[in-house]
Every structure is written in structure tokens, then in C-alpha cells.
mmCIF file as gemmi writes it, N, C-alpha and C atoms, coordinates in Angstrom:
data_model
loop_
_atom_site.group_PDB
_atom_site.id
_atom_site.type_symbol
_atom_site.label_atom_id
_atom_site.label_alt_id
_atom_site.label_comp_id
_atom_site.label_asym_id
_atom_site.label_entity_id
_atom_site.label_seq_id
_atom_site.pdbx_PDB_ins_code
_atom_site.Cartn_x
_atom_site.Cartn_y
_atom_site.Cartn_z
_atom_site.occupancy
_atom_site.B_iso_or_equiv
_atom_site.pdbx_formal_charge
_atom_site.auth_seq_id
_atom_site.auth_asym_id
_atom_site.pdbx_PDB_model_num
ATOM 1 N N . MET Axp A 1 ? 0.855 -1.194 0 1 0 ? 1 A 1
ATOM 2 C CA . MET Axp A 1 ? 0 0 0 1 0 ? 1 A 1
ATOM 3 C C . MET Axp A 1 ? 0.886 1.237 0 1 0 ? 1 A 1
ATOM 4 N N . THR Axp A 2 ? 0.598 2.185 -0.876 1 0 ? 2 A 1
ATOM 5 C CA . THR Axp A 2 ? 1.37 3.42 -0.92 1 0 ? 2 A 1
ATOM 6 C C . THR Axp A 2 ? 0.681 4.485 -0.099 1 0 ? 2 A 1
ATOM 7 N N . ARG Axp A 3 ? 1.469 5.358 0.476 1 0 ? 3 A 1
ATOM 8 C CA . ARG Axp A 3 ? 0.931 6.467 1.281 1 0 ? 3 A 1
ATOM 9 C C . ARG Axp A 3 ? 0.612 7.622 0.345 1 0 ? 3 A 1
ATOM 10 N N . GLU Axp A 4 ? -0.651 8.035 0.337 1 0 ? 4 A 1
ATOM 11 C CA . GLU Axp A 4 ? -1.06 9.179 -0.48 1 0 ? 4 A 1
ATOM 12 C C . GLU Axp A 4 ? -0.712 10.436 0.302 1 0 ? 4 A 1
ATOM 13 N N . THR Axp A 5 ? -0.013 11.376 -0.331 1 0 ? 5 A 1
ATOM 14 C CA . THR Axp A 5 ? 0.512 12.522 0.402 1 0 ? 5 A 1
ATOM 15 C C . THR Axp A 5 ? -0.239 13.819 0.133 1 0 ? 5 A 1
ATOM 16 N N . GLY Axp A 6 ? -1.266 13.803 -0.674 1 0 ? 6 A 1
ATOM 17 C CA . GLY Axp A 6 ? -2.013 15.024 -0.932 1 0 ? 6 A 1
ATOM 18 C C . GLY Axp A 6 ? -2.66 15.546 0.334 1 0 ? 6 A 1
ATOM 19 N N . ALA Axp A 7 ? -2.916 16.829 0.324 1 0 ? 7 A 1
ATOM 20 C CA . ALA Axp A 7 ? -3.54 17.467 1.484 1 0 ? 7 A 1
ATOM 21 C C . ALA Axp A 7 ? -5.056 17.44 1.355 1 0 ? 7 A 1
ATOM 22 N N . VAL Axp A 8 ? -5.716 17.219 2.475 1 0 ? 8 A 1
ATOM 23 C CA . VAL Axp A 8 ? -7.173 17.326 2.514 1 0 ? 8 A 1
ATOM 24 C C . VAL Axp A 8 ? -7.496 18.811 2.582 1 0 ? 8 A 1
ATOM 25 N N . VAL Axp A 9 ? -8.42 19.237 1.733 1 0 ? 9 A 1
ATOM 26 C CA . VAL Axp A 9 ? -8.807 20.637 1.623 1 0 ? 9 A 1
ATOM 27 C C . VAL Axp A 9 ? -10.257 20.8 2.072 1 0 ? 9 A 1
ATOM 28 N N . HIS Axp A 10 ? -10.509 21.842 2.849 1 0 ? 10 A 1
ATOM 29 C CA . HIS Axp A 10 ? -11.885 22.167 3.232 1 0 ? 10 A 1
ATOM 30 C C . HIS Axp A 10 ? -12.445 23.094 2.17 1 0 ? 10 A 1
ATOM 31 N N . ASN Axp A 11 ? -13.365 22.594 1.366 1 0 ? 11 A 1
ATOM 32 C CA . ASN Axp A 11 ? -14.04 23.39 0.348 1 0 ? 11 A 1
ATOM 33 C C . ASN Axp A 11 ? -15.342 23.88 0.982 1 0 ? 11 A 1
ATOM 34 N N . GLU Axp A 12 ? -15.242 25.024 1.641 1 0 ? 12 A 1
ATOM 35 C CA . GLU Axp A 12 ? -16.381 25.553 2.39 1 0 ? 12 A 1
ATOM 36 C C . GLU Axp A 12 ? -17.564 25.863 1.484 1 0 ? 12 A 1
ATOM 37 N N . ALA Axp A 13 ? -17.294 26.383 0.284 1 0 ? 13 A 1
ATOM 38 C CA . ALA Axp A 13 ? -18.375 26.732 -0.646 1 0 ? 13 A 1
ATOM 39 C C . ALA Axp A 13 ? -19.191 25.505 -1.041 1 0 ? 13 A 1
ATOM 40 N N . ALA Axp A 14 ? -18.539 24.355 -1.148 1 0 ? 14 A 1
ATOM 41 C CA . ALA Axp A 14 ? -19.228 23.115 -1.509 1 0 ? 14 A 1
ATOM 42 C C . ALA Axp A 14 ? -19.631 22.307 -0.282 1 0 ? 14 A 1
ATOM 43 N N . ALA Axp A 15 ? -19.292 22.786 0.911 1 0 ? 15 A 1
ATOM 44 C CA . ALA Axp A 15 ? -19.598 22.116 2.181 1 0 ? 15 A 1
ATOM 45 C C . ALA Axp A 15 ? -19.07 20.682 2.183 1 0 ? 15 A 1
ATOM 46 N N . ARG Axp A 16 ? -17.778 20.56 1.9 1 0 ? 16 A 1
ATOM 47 C CA . ARG Axp A 16 ? -17.173 19.238 1.914 1 0 ? 16 A 1
ATOM 48 C C . ARG Axp A 16 ? -15.659 19.333 2.12 1 0 ? 16 A 1
ATOM 49 N N . PHE Axp A 17 ? -15.107 18.213 2.544 1 0 ? 17 A 1
ATOM 50 C CA . PHE Axp A 17 ? -13.666 18.059 2.65 1 0 ? 17 A 1
ATOM 51 C C . PHE Axp A 17 ? -13.251 17.205 1.469 1 0 ? 17 A 1
ATOM 52 N N . GLU Axp A 18 ? -12.148 17.581 0.832 1 0 ? 18 A 1
ATOM 53 C CA . GLU Axp A 18 ? -11.748 16.943 -0.421 1 0 ? 18 A 1
ATOM 54 C C . GLU Axp A 18 ? -10.288 16.507 -0.368 1 0 ? 18 A 1
ATOM 55 N N . LEU Axp A 19 ? -10.02 15.421 -1.04 1 0 ? 19 A 1
ATOM 56 C CA . LEU Axp A 19 ? -8.664 14.942 -1.239 1 0 ? 19 A 1
ATOM 57 C C . LEU Axp A 19 ? -8.563 14.495 -2.684 1 0 ? 19 A 1
ATOM 58 N N . ARG Axp A 20 ? -7.679 15.139 -3.431 1 0 ? 20 A 1
ATOM 59 C CA . ARG Axp A 20 ? -7.499 14.788 -4.847 1 0 ? 20 A 1
ATOM 60 C C . ARG Axp A 20 ? -6.267 13.882 -4.971 1 0 ? 20 A 1
ATOM 61 N N . VAL Axp A 21 ? -6.484 12.72 -5.576 1 0 ? 21 A 1
ATOM 62 C CA . VAL Axp A 21 ? -5.414 11.749 -5.777 1 0 ? 21 A 1
ATOM 63 C C . VAL Axp A 21 ? -5.459 11.282 -7.228 1 0 ? 21 A 1
ATOM 64 N N . HIS Axp A 22 ? -4.366 11.441 -7.931 1 0 ? 22 A 1
ATOM 65 C CA . HIS Axp A 22 ? -4.279 11.039 -9.343 1 0 ? 22 A 1
ATOM 66 C C . HIS Axp A 22 ? -5.428 11.628 -10.15 1 0 ? 22 A 1
ATOM 67 N N . GLY Axp A 23 ? -5.795 12.868 -9.844 1 0 ? 23 A 1
ATOM 68 C CA . GLY Axp A 23 ? -6.857 13.553 -10.569 1 0 ? 23 A 1
ATOM 69 C C . GLY Axp A 23 ? -8.264 13.169 -10.156 1 0 ? 23 A 1
ATOM 70 N N . LEU Axp A 24 ? -8.399 12.255 -9.212 1 0 ? 24 A 1
ATOM 71 C CA . LEU Axp A 24 ? -9.712 11.814 -8.746 1 0 ? 24 A 1
ATOM 72 C C . LEU Axp A 24 ? -9.993 12.41 -7.369 1 0 ? 24 A 1
ATOM 73 N N . LEU Axp A 25 ? -11.268 12.603 -7.068 1 0 ? 25 A 1
ATOM 74 C CA . LEU Axp A 25 ? -11.664 13.302 -5.859 1 0 ? 25 A 1
ATOM 75 C C . LEU Axp A 25 ? -12.332 12.38 -4.843 1 0 ? 25 A 1
ATOM 76 N N . CYS Axp A 26 ? -11.812 12.417 -3.623 1 0 ? 26 A 1
ATOM 77 C CA . CYS Axp A 26 ? -12.425 11.745 -2.476 1 0 ? 26 A 1
ATOM 78 C C . CYS Axp A 26 ? -13.068 12.845 -1.634 1 0 ? 26 A 1
ATOM 79 N N . ILE Axp A 27 ? -14.278 12.603 -1.109 1 0 ? 27 A 1
ATOM 80 C CA . ILE Axp A 27 ? -14.976 13.666 -0.386 1 0 ? 27 A 1
ATOM 81 C C . ILE Axp A 27 ? -15.659 13.167 0.882 1 0 ? 27 A 1
ATOM 82 N N . ALA Axp A 28 ? -15.861 14.113 1.783 1 0 ? 28 A 1
ATOM 83 C CA . ALA Axp A 28 ? -16.747 13.939 2.943 1 0 ? 28 A 1
ATOM 84 C C . ALA Axp A 28 ? -17.638 15.175 2.938 1 0 ? 28 A 1
ATOM 85 N N . GLN Axp A 29 ? -18.897 14.988 2.613 1 0 ? 29 A 1
ATOM 86 C CA . GLN Axp A 29 ? -19.878 16.069 2.486 1 0 ? 29 A 1
ATOM 87 C C . GLN Axp A 29 ? -20.558 16.322 3.824 1 0 ? 29 A 1
ATOM 88 N N . TYR Axp A 30 ? -20.894 17.573 4.095 1 0 ? 30 A 1
ATOM 89 C CA . TYR Axp A 30 ? -21.554 17.897 5.358 1 0 ? 30 A 1
ATOM 90 C C . TYR Axp A 30 ? -22.569 19.021 5.182 1 0 ? 30 A 1
ATOM 91 N N . HIS Axp A 31 ? -23.41 19.17 6.191 1 0 ? 31 A 1
ATOM 92 C CA . HIS Axp A 31 ? -24.333 20.3 6.33 1 0 ? 31 A 1
ATOM 93 C C . HIS Axp A 31 ? -24.175 20.81 7.751 1 0 ? 31 A 1
ATOM 94 N N . LEU Axp A 32 ? -24.098 22.119 7.918 1 0 ? 32 A 1
ATOM 95 C CA . LEU Axp A 32 ? -24.054 22.71 9.257 1 0 ? 32 A 1
ATOM 96 C C . LEU Axp A 32 ? -25.445 23.192 9.63 1 0 ? 32 A 1
ATOM 97 N N . ILE Axp A 33 ? -25.939 22.702 10.757 1 0 ? 33 A 1
ATOM 98 C CA . ILE Axp A 33 ? -27.261 23.102 11.24 1 0 ? 33 A 1
ATOM 99 C C . ILE Axp A 33 ? -27.159 23.35 12.731 1 0 ? 33 A 1
ATOM 100 N N . ASP Axp A 34 ? -27.337 24.602 13.136 1 0 ? 34 A 1
ATOM 101 C CA . ASP Axp A 34 ? -27.347 24.974 14.558 1 0 ? 34 A 1
ATOM 102 C C . ASP Axp A 34 ? -26.16 24.422 15.341 1 0 ? 34 A 1
ATOM 103 N N . GLY Axp A 35 ? -24.956 24.618 14.803 1 0 ? 35 A 1
ATOM 104 C CA . GLY Axp A 35 ? -23.755 24.186 15.511 1 0 ? 35 A 1
ATOM 105 C C . GLY Axp A 35 ? -23.468 22.702 15.444 1 0 ? 35 A 1
ATOM 106 N N . VAL Axp A 36 ? -24.201 21.999 14.582 1 0 ? 36 A 1
ATOM 107 C CA . VAL Axp A 36 ? -23.982 20.559 14.407 1 0 ? 36 A 1
ATOM 108 C C . VAL Axp A 36 ? -23.557 20.307 12.967 1 0 ? 36 A 1
ATOM 109 N N . MET Axp A 37 ? -22.442 19.589 12.807 1 0 ? 37 A 1
ATOM 110 C CA . MET Axp A 37 ? -21.969 19.197 11.484 1 0 ? 37 A 1
ATOM 111 C C . MET Axp A 37 ? -22.555 17.825 11.165 1 0 ? 37 A 1
ATOM 112 N N . TRP Axp A 38 ? -23.519 17.825 10.258 1 0 ? 38 A 1
ATOM 113 C CA . TRP Axp A 38 ? -24.131 16.575 9.799 1 0 ? 38 A 1
ATOM 114 C C . TRP Axp A 38 ? -23.253 16.041 8.666 1 0 ? 38 A 1
ATOM 115 N N . LEU Axp A 39 ? -22.526 14.961 8.92 1 0 ? 39 A 1
ATOM 116 C CA . LEU Axp A 39 ? -21.704 14.332 7.885 1 0 ? 39 A 1
ATOM 117 C C . LEU Axp A 39 ? -22.606 13.385 7.109 1 0 ? 39 A 1
ATOM 118 N N . THR Axp A 40 ? -22.934 13.783 5.884 1 0 ? 40 A 1
ATOM 119 C CA . THR Axp A 40 ? -24 13.126 5.136 1 0 ? 40 A 1
ATOM 120 C C . THR Axp A 40 ? -23.543 12.158 4.057 1 0 ? 40 A 1
ATOM 121 N N . HIS Axp A 41 ? -22.31 12.306 3.57 1 0 ? 41 A 1
ATOM 122 C CA . HIS Axp A 41 ? -21.896 11.455 2.448 1 0 ? 41 A 1
ATOM 123 C C . HIS Axp A 41 ? -20.377 11.411 2.363 1 0 ? 41 A 1
ATOM 124 N N . THR Axp A 42 ? -19.86 10.221 2.2 1 0 ? 42 A 1
ATOM 125 C CA . THR Axp A 42 ? -18.428 10.013 1.968 1 0 ? 42 A 1
ATOM 126 C C . THR Axp A 42 ? -18.301 9.241 0.671 1 0 ? 42 A 1
ATOM 127 N N . GLU Axp A 43 ? -17.369 9.682 -0.174 1 0 ? 43 A 1
ATOM 128 C CA . GLU Axp A 43 ? -17.222 9.012 -1.468 1 0 ? 43 A 1
ATOM 129 C C . GLU Axp A 43 ? -15.75 8.916 -1.851 1 0 ? 43 A 1
ATOM 130 N N . THR Axp A 44 ? -15.366 7.734 -2.277 1 0 ? 44 A 1
ATOM 131 C CA . THR Axp A 44 ? -14.029 7.484 -2.801 1 0 ? 44 A 1
ATOM 132 C C . THR Axp A 44 ? -14.201 6.745 -4.125 1 0 ? 44 A 1
ATOM 133 N N . PRO Axp A 45 ? -13.58 7.221 -5.199 1 0 ? 45 A 1
ATOM 134 C CA . PRO Axp A 45 ? -13.685 6.502 -6.468 1 0 ? 45 A 1
ATOM 135 C C . PRO Axp A 45 ? -13.22 5.045 -6.32 1 0 ? 45 A 1
ATOM 136 N N . PRO Axp A 46 ? -13.869 4.12 -6.999 1 0 ? 46 A 1
ATOM 137 C CA . PRO Axp A 46 ? -13.539 2.695 -6.855 1 0 ? 46 A 1
ATOM 138 C C . PRO Axp A 46 ? -12.047 2.387 -7.017 1 0 ? 46 A 1
ATOM 139 N N . SER Axp A 47 ? -11.375 3.047 -7.939 1 0 ? 47 A 1
ATOM 140 C CA . SER Axp A 47 ? -9.958 2.749 -8.176 1 0 ? 47 A 1
ATOM 141 C C . SER Axp A 47 ? -9.059 3.192 -7.024 1 0 ? 47 A 1
ATOM 142 N N . LEU Axp A 48 ? -9.598 4.006 -6.096 1 0 ? 48 A 1
ATOM 143 C CA . LEU Axp A 48 ? -8.812 4.491 -4.963 1 0 ? 48 A 1
ATOM 144 C C . LEU Axp A 48 ? -9.225 3.852 -3.638 1 0 ? 48 A 1
ATOM 145 N N . GLN Axp A 49 ? -10.225 3.002 -3.663 1 0 ? 49 A 1
ATOM 146 C CA . GLN Axp A 49 ? -10.718 2.406 -2.421 1 0 ? 49 A 1
ATOM 147 C C . GLN Axp A 49 ? -9.688 1.463 -1.819 1 0 ? 49 A 1
ATOM 148 N N . GLY Axp A 50 ? -9.744 1.325 -0.506 1 0 ? 50 A 1
ATOM 149 C CA . GLY Axp A 50 ? -8.851 0.428 0.201 1 0 ? 50 A 1
ATOM 150 C C . GLY Axp A 50 ? -7.512 1.041 0.57 1 0 ? 50 A 1
ATOM 151 N N . ARG Axp A 51 ? -7.364 2.345 0.416 1 0 ? 51 A 1
ATOM 152 C CA . ARG Axp A 51 ? -6.1 3.027 0.718 1 0 ? 51 A 1
ATOM 153 C C . ARG Axp A 51 ? -6.188 3.929 1.947 1 0 ? 51 A 1
ATOM 154 N N . GLY Axp A 52 ? -7.343 3.938 2.608 1 0 ? 52 A 1
ATOM 155 C CA . GLY Axp A 52 ? -7.494 4.788 3.786 1 0 ? 52 A 1
ATOM 156 C C . GLY Axp A 52 ? -7.8 6.244 3.474 1 0 ? 52 A 1
ATOM 157 N N . LEU Axp A 53 ? -8.183 6.518 2.235 1 0 ? 53 A 1
ATOM 158 C CA . LEU Axp A 53 ? -8.426 7.912 1.828 1 0 ? 53 A 1
ATOM 159 C C . LEU Axp A 53 ? -9.722 8.457 2.418 1 0 ? 53 A 1
ATOM 160 N N . ALA Axp A 54 ? -10.759 7.641 2.462 1 0 ? 54 A 1
ATOM 161 C CA . ALA Axp A 54 ? -12.014 8.085 3.081 1 0 ? 54 A 1
ATOM 162 C C . ALA Axp A 54 ? -11.765 8.411 4.547 1 0 ? 54 A 1
ATOM 163 N N . ALA Axp A 55 ? -10.961 7.605 5.205 1 0 ? 55 A 1
ATOM 164 C CA . ALA Axp A 55 ? -10.627 7.864 6.611 1 0 ? 55 A 1
ATOM 165 C C . ALA Axp A 55 ? -9.924 9.21 6.759 1 0 ? 55 A 1
ATOM 166 N N . ARG Axp A 56 ? -9.065 9.539 5.818 1 0 ? 56 A 1
ATOM 167 C CA . ARG Axp A 56 ? -8.356 10.824 5.896 1 0 ? 56 A 1
ATOM 168 C C . ARG Axp A 56 ? -9.301 12.009 5.766 1 0 ? 56 A 1
ATOM 169 N N . VAL Axp A 57 ? -10.258 11.953 4.832 1 0 ? 57 A 1
ATOM 170 C CA . VAL Axp A 57 ? -11.163 13.099 4.678 1 0 ? 57 A 1
ATOM 171 C C . VAL Axp A 57 ? -12.133 13.188 5.854 1 0 ? 57 A 1
ATOM 172 N N . VAL Axp A 58 ? -12.565 12.034 6.359 1 0 ? 58 A 1
ATOM 173 C CA . VAL Axp A 58 ? -13.461 12.045 7.517 1 0 ? 58 A 1
ATOM 174 C C . VAL Axp A 58 ? -12.719 12.576 8.738 1 0 ? 58 A 1
ATOM 175 N N . ARG Axp A 59 ? -11.484 12.14 8.929 1 0 ? 59 A 1
ATOM 176 C CA . ARG Axp A 59 ? -10.714 12.63 10.076 1 0 ? 59 A 1
ATOM 177 C C . ARG Axp A 59 ? -10.507 14.136 9.979 1 0 ? 59 A 1
ATOM 178 N N . ALA Axp A 60 ? -10.259 14.65 8.785 1 0 ? 60 A 1
ATOM 179 C CA . ALA Axp A 60 ? -10.107 16.105 8.604 1 0 ? 60 A 1
ATOM 180 C C . ALA Axp A 60 ? -11.399 16.819 8.993 1 0 ? 60 A 1
ATOM 181 N N . ALA Axp A 61 ? -12.535 16.259 8.605 1 0 ? 61 A 1
ATOM 182 C CA . ALA Axp A 61 ? -13.824 16.863 8.969 1 0 ? 61 A 1
ATOM 183 C C . ALA Axp A 61 ? -14.013 16.855 10.482 1 0 ? 61 A 1
ATOM 184 N N . LEU Axp A 62 ? -13.665 15.752 11.121 1 0 ? 62 A 1
ATOM 185 C CA . LEU Axp A 62 ? -13.817 15.645 12.573 1 0 ? 62 A 1
ATOM 186 C C . LEU Axp A 62 ? -12.842 16.573 13.301 1 0 ? 62 A 1
ATOM 187 N N . ASP Axp A 63 ? -11.634 16.692 12.795 1 0 ? 63 A 1
ATOM 188 C CA . ASP Axp A 63 ? -10.672 17.632 13.38 1 0 ? 63 A 1
ATOM 189 C C . ASP Axp A 63 ? -11.175 19.062 13.256 1 0 ? 63 A 1
ATOM 190 N N . HIS Axp A 64 ? -11.789 19.368 12.121 1 0 ? 64 A 1
ATOM 191 C CA . HIS Axp A 64 ? -12.375 20.7 11.913 1 0 ? 64 A 1
ATOM 192 C C . HIS Axp A 64 ? -13.508 20.936 12.916 1 0 ? 64 A 1
ATOM 193 N N . ALA Axp A 65 ? -14.35 19.941 13.083 1 0 ? 65 A 1
ATOM 194 C CA . ALA Axp A 65 ? -15.462 20.06 14.032 1 0 ? 65 A 1
ATOM 195 C C . ALA Axp A 65 ? -14.927 20.345 15.433 1 0 ? 65 A 1
ATOM 196 N N . ARG Axp A 66 ? -13.918 19.614 15.839 1 0 ? 66 A 1
ATOM 197 C CA . ARG Axp A 66 ? -13.341 19.829 17.169 1 0 ? 66 A 1
ATOM 198 C C . ARG Axp A 66 ? -12.748 21.238 17.289 1 0 ? 66 A 1
ATOM 199 N N . ALA Axp A 67 ? -11.993 21.643 16.296 1 0 ? 67 A 1
ATOM 200 C CA . ALA Axp A 67 ? -11.339 22.953 16.333 1 0 ? 67 A 1
ATOM 201 C C . ALA Axp A 67 ? -12.349 24.095 16.385 1 0 ? 67 A 1
ATOM 202 N N . HIS Axp A 68 ? -13.526 23.877 15.807 1 0 ? 68 A 1
ATOM 203 C CA . HIS Axp A 68 ? -14.552 24.923 15.76 1 0 ? 68 A 1
ATOM 204 C C . HIS Axp A 68 ? -15.683 24.677 16.753 1 0 ? 68 A 1
ATOM 205 N N . ARG Axp A 69 ? -15.452 23.767 17.681 1 0 ? 69 A 1
ATOM 206 C CA . ARG Axp A 69 ? -16.41 23.443 18.748 1 0 ? 69 A 1
ATOM 207 C C . ARG Axp A 69 ? -17.796 23.076 18.205 1 0 ? 69 A 1
ATOM 208 N N . LEU Axp A 70 ? -17.784 22.268 17.149 1 0 ? 70 A 1
ATOM 209 C CA . LEU Axp A 70 ? -19.031 21.775 16.564 1 0 ? 70 A 1
ATOM 210 C C . LEU Axp A 70 ? -19.287 20.369 17.065 1 0 ? 70 A 1
ATOM 211 N N . GLN Axp A 71 ? -20.534 20.02 17.213 1 0 ? 71 A 1
ATOM 212 C CA . GLN Axp A 71 ? -20.919 18.64 17.464 1 0 ? 71 A 1
ATOM 213 C C . GLN Axp A 71 ? -21.1 17.979 16.096 1 0 ? 71 A 1
ATOM 214 N N . VAL Axp A 72 ? -21.11 16.662 16.07 1 0 ? 72 A 1
ATOM 215 C CA . VAL Axp A 72 ? -21.181 15.914 14.813 1 0 ? 72 A 1
ATOM 216 C C . VAL Axp A 72 ? -22.357 14.95 14.858 1 0 ? 72 A 1
ATOM 217 N N . ARG Axp A 73 ? -23.065 14.852 13.747 1 0 ? 73 A 1
ATOM 218 C CA . ARG Axp A 73 ? -24.093 13.829 13.551 1 0 ? 73 A 1
ATOM 219 C C . ARG Axp A 73 ? -23.647 12.971 12.367 1 0 ? 73 A 1
ATOM 220 N N . PRO Axp A 74 ? -23.356 11.702 12.593 1 0 ? 74 A 1
ATOM 221 C CA . PRO Axp A 74 ? -22.921 10.829 11.502 1 0 ? 74 A 1
ATOM 222 C C . PRO Axp A 74 ? -24.113 10.285 10.714 1 0 ? 74 A 1
ATOM 223 N N . ALA Axp A 75 ? -24.518 11.003 9.683 1 0 ? 75 A 1
ATOM 224 C CA . ALA Axp A 75 ? -25.653 10.587 8.861 1 0 ? 75 A 1
ATOM 225 C C . ALA Axp A 75 ? -25.212 9.648 7.74 1 0 ? 75 A 1
ATOM 226 N N . CYS Axp A 76 ? -23.921 9.397 7.639 1 0 ? 76 A 1
ATOM 227 C CA . CYS Axp A 76 ? -23.344 8.538 6.614 1 0 ? 76 A 1
ATOM 228 C C . CYS Axp A 76 ? -22.856 7.246 7.286 1 0 ? 76 A 1
ATOM 229 N N . SER Axp A 77 ? -23.116 6.109 6.678 1 0 ? 77 A 1
ATOM 230 C CA . SER Axp A 77 ? -22.735 4.829 7.281 1 0 ? 77 A 1
ATOM 231 C C . SER Axp A 77 ? -21.225 4.711 7.466 1 0 ? 77 A 1
ATOM 232 N N . TYR Axp A 78 ? -20.443 5.244 6.552 1 0 ? 78 A 1
ATOM 233 C CA . TYR Axp A 78 ? -18.993 5.177 6.704 1 0 ? 78 A 1
ATOM 234 C C . TYR Axp A 78 ? -18.55 5.964 7.936 1 0 ? 78 A 1
ATOM 235 N N . VAL Axp A 79 ? -19.12 7.148 8.136 1 0 ? 79 A 1
ATOM 236 C CA . VAL Axp A 79 ? -18.758 7.97 9.292 1 0 ? 79 A 1
ATOM 237 C C . VAL Axp A 79 ? -19.179 7.276 10.588 1 0 ? 79 A 1
ATOM 238 N N . ARG Axp A 80 ? -20.34 6.653 10.605 1 0 ? 80 A 1
ATOM 239 C CA . ARG Axp A 80 ? -20.768 5.903 11.795 1 0 ? 80 A 1
ATOM 240 C C . ARG Axp A 80 ? -19.764 4.797 12.126 1 0 ? 80 A 1
ATOM 241 N N . THR Axp A 81 ? -19.332 4.069 11.112 1 0 ? 81 A 1
ATOM 242 C CA . THR Axp A 81 ? -18.349 3.001 11.312 1 0 ? 81 A 1
ATOM 243 C C . THR Axp A 81 ? -17.017 3.581 11.787 1 0 ? 81 A 1
ATOM 244 N N . TYR Axp A 82 ? -16.591 4.666 11.182 1 0 ? 82 A 1
ATOM 245 C CA . TYR Axp A 82 ? -15.33 5.306 11.578 1 0 ? 82 A 1
ATOM 246 C C . TYR Axp A 82 ? -15.379 5.712 13.046 1 0 ? 82 A 1
ATOM 247 N N . LEU Axp A 83 ? -16.481 6.296 13.46 1 0 ? 83 A 1
ATOM 248 C CA . LEU Axp A 83 ? -16.609 6.732 14.852 1 0 ? 83 A 1
ATOM 249 C C . LEU Axp A 83 ? -16.65 5.543 15.819 1 0 ? 83 A 1
ATOM 250 N N . ARG Axp A 84 ? -17.258 4.449 15.418 1 0 ? 84 A 1
ATOM 251 C CA . ARG Axp A 84 ? -17.256 3.243 16.261 1 0 ? 84 A 1
ATOM 252 C C . ARG Axp A 84 ? -15.831 2.724 16.461 1 0 ? 84 A 1
ATOM 253 N N . ARG Axp A 85 ? -15.013 2.859 15.425 1 0 ? 85 A 1
ATOM 254 C CA . ARG Axp A 85 ? -13.625 2.38 15.487 1 0 ? 85 A 1
ATOM 255 C C . ARG Axp A 85 ? -12.699 3.337 16.223 1 0 ? 85 A 1
ATOM 256 N N . HIS Axp A 86 ? -13.176 4.536 16.501 1 0 ? 86 A 1
ATOM 257 C CA . HIS Axp A 86 ? -12.362 5.562 17.163 1 0 ? 86 A 1
ATOM 258 C C . HIS Axp A 86 ? -13.118 6.124 18.37 1 0 ? 86 A 1
ATOM 259 N N . PRO Axp A 87 ? -13.166 5.355 19.448 1 0 ? 87 A 1
ATOM 260 C CA . PRO Axp A 87 ? -13.926 5.79 20.631 1 0 ? 87 A 1
ATOM 261 C C . PRO Axp A 87 ? -13.423 7.095 21.231 1 0 ? 87 A 1
ATOM 262 N N . GLU Axp A 88 ? -12.178 7.467 20.961 1 0 ? 88 A 1
ATOM 263 C CA . GLU Axp A 88 ? -11.642 8.731 21.474 1 0 ? 88 A 1
ATOM 264 C C . GLU Axp A 88 ? -12.334 9.95 20.856 1 0 ? 88 A 1
ATOM 265 N N . LEU Axp A 89 ? -13.151 9.729 19.831 1 0 ? 89 A 1
ATOM 266 C CA . LEU Axp A 89 ? -13.855 10.835 19.169 1 0 ? 89 A 1
ATOM 267 C C . LEU Axp A 89 ? -15.325 10.927 19.577 1 0 ? 89 A 1
ATOM 268 N N . GLN Axp A 90 ? -15.775 10.059 20.449 1 0 ? 90 A 1
ATOM 269 C CA . GLN Axp A 90 ? -17.195 10.004 20.828 1 0 ? 90 A 1
ATOM 270 C C . GLN Axp A 90 ? -17.702 11.305 21.435 1 0 ? 90 A 1
ATOM 271 N N . ASP Axp A 91 ? -16.807 12.085 22.048 1 0 ? 91 A 1
ATOM 272 C CA . ASP Axp A 91 ? -17.258 13.347 22.631 1 0 ? 91 A 1
ATOM 273 C C . ASP Axp A 91 ? -17.744 14.348 21.584 1 0 ? 91 A 1
ATOM 274 N N . LEU Axp A 92 ? -17.425 14.104 20.315 1 0 ? 92 A 1
ATOM 275 C CA . LEU Axp A 92 ? -17.892 14.99 19.249 1 0 ? 92 A 1
ATOM 276 C C . LEU Axp A 92 ? -19.332 14.704 18.826 1 0 ? 92 A 1
ATOM 277 N N . VAL Axp A 93 ? -19.819 13.514 19.119 1 0 ? 93 A 1
ATOM 278 C CA . VAL Axp A 93 ? -21.124 13.081 18.624 1 0 ? 93 A 1
ATOM 279 C C . VAL Axp A 93 ? -22.236 13.8 19.376 1 0 ? 93 A 1
ATOM 280 N N . ALA Axp A 94 ? -23.1 14.476 18.611 1 0 ? 94 A 1
ATOM 281 C CA . ALA Axp A 94 ? -24.245 15.193 19.192 1 0 ? 94 A 1
ATOM 282 C C . ALA Axp A 94 ? -25.216 14.182 19.774 1 0 ? 94 A 1
ATOM 283 N N . GLN Axp A 95 ? -25.695 14.462 20.949 1 0 ? 95 A 1
ATOM 284 C CA . GLN Axp A 95 ? -26.681 13.598 21.597 1 0 ? 95 A 1
ATOM 285 C C . GLN Axp A 95 ? -28.078 13.949 21.078 1 0 ? 95 A 1
ATOM 286 N N . PRO Axp A 96 ? -28.924 12.924 20.89 1 0 ? 96 A 1
ATOM 287 C CA . PRO Axp A 96 ? -30.283 13.19 20.366 1 0 ? 96 A 1
ATOM 288 C C . PRO Axp A 96 ? -31.125 14.016 21.316 1 0 ? 96 A 1
């Protein structure tokens, strides 16, 4: 497995975090509602799957949420799984 070195970019206008690898785009889409970052969609092109790229964009989104004191709602199945695997991030999850 090769380490992808591109930087994750916060595209605020598109409300998503992006990572471009070999001209292809990996994303974590969100909506901000009343101080809660709803992570709604994560996408990695099939040819880039299995490299940990989705994890990188999701982690960037979660780091952003923490830095800006936002709570997170994992509306995307990938984000829910990521959060289950990282119990140290549970304090970010908005309570119902």
C-alpha cells in the first residue's frame, strides 16, 4: 500500500472536505445546522478504495469540528463506522 501525500482541503463553498489523488476526488460532504456538522456522504472513487483515503477526509472533517467546537451527527454509514472504530472521538457526537 502506498501512502497518499495530498492534502485534505476544506471546500467551504461546496460544504465538503476533499482529497485529490491522481486527478480523482475523495470527499466527505456535510451540512451545518445549529452548531452541528451533519456528515451526510463520503465518497471514494472505486480505483482508490482500500487506501485509507475516506478515513483521511473524515478525520479532517472531525478535526475541523473539534477545532470549531461543533458537534457531529454521523448521517453517513462510513462515518458511523469510523466513529465506532475511534472511541476517542465520541465526545464529538451530538446527543439526540
